[in-house]
N, C-alpha and C positions, 0 to 999 in steps of 0.2 A: 504495498501500500504505500511505502513510502516513494515509489517512483512517481506518484498524483501529487504529490507535495512539494514544492518549489519553495527555497527561501531568496526573499524579494527584499534584504537589510529589513527594515522594524515591519515590516508584512510577509505576506506569505501569499505564493499564488496556488488554489487546489485546482486540479484537471476534472474535472466533470465528464459524465455522460448522464442525461436523463429519460426518464420513461414515464409513462402515464401510469397510472397507477388509481386508488382508489382513497391514496391518503400518504400522507408525506411524509415520506424518513428515508434512513440512506439506507438503500437495498444489499450494498455490497462493492464489491472490489473487481474490475475485470481486468484480470492479470493481462489479456493479450493486450489489450488498449491502455492499458495502463492507466486507468482511471478510475474516481471513486462513482460510482454509480446509486442515483435517488429516484427516487418514485415521486410524483409530484401528481395531485389529486387534479389540479389546474389544465387546462386543456392551451396548447399554445397559440392563443390566439390574441391579434392585439396587443400584446406581450405580456399578459396576464400570467403563462407561467414565469417571466421570468420574473418581475413582482412578488408572483409566490416562494420562488427561487430564492430569494431576498431574504425574504421576510422570515420563512423556515430557517435558511442559514442563520439568519441574526439570531434567531432565538435559542437555536442548536448551539452556538459555539458561545454565545451571552456575550455578545457583540453589538453595539450600534448600528441601526440603517447604513447611516453613512460612512460606517466602517469598512462595506461591502462594494463590489465594484466588479460589473461584469468588462472583463480588458478582448477576451474574442468569442466569439459564436453565438452573439444575439440570435441568430435565426438558425442556431445551428440545434442539433439535440448533444454537441460536445461541447463545453466550455470551460472557458479558463476565468476562475472568482480570485479578486484579490482580495483579503481580509488583514485588515489592519490590527493583526495578531503575529506574536510568536511562532516561528514555528512548530516547536517543541508542545505549546502550549496546543493548537491545533493537531497533532498528531495524538497526543491522547485523548483530547476530545473525544477522534474519529476512533478511536483503539477501545473507548468504554461506550460508544452510541453502537459499537458493531458487535 
């Protein structure tokens, strides 16, 4: 899973793959694509899934919404999310969440 997490100085980039599901949760790790899999209940229409993703990750990692940003993949299932938090903190939260 560490391959999906990239240290960027004061922040971290996580590489994710989005799936549509019945609830919001981190569903696993895609070792082939090296991405954290996240299921969202919101469909990707008019940016709603992206907003849902940011809201979910904000709550999951215990950071403010302004501390998260989609840096690539806004119109794709595969995205890069910048989180203004330490890599070790992010990794620990992900390991506890899975």
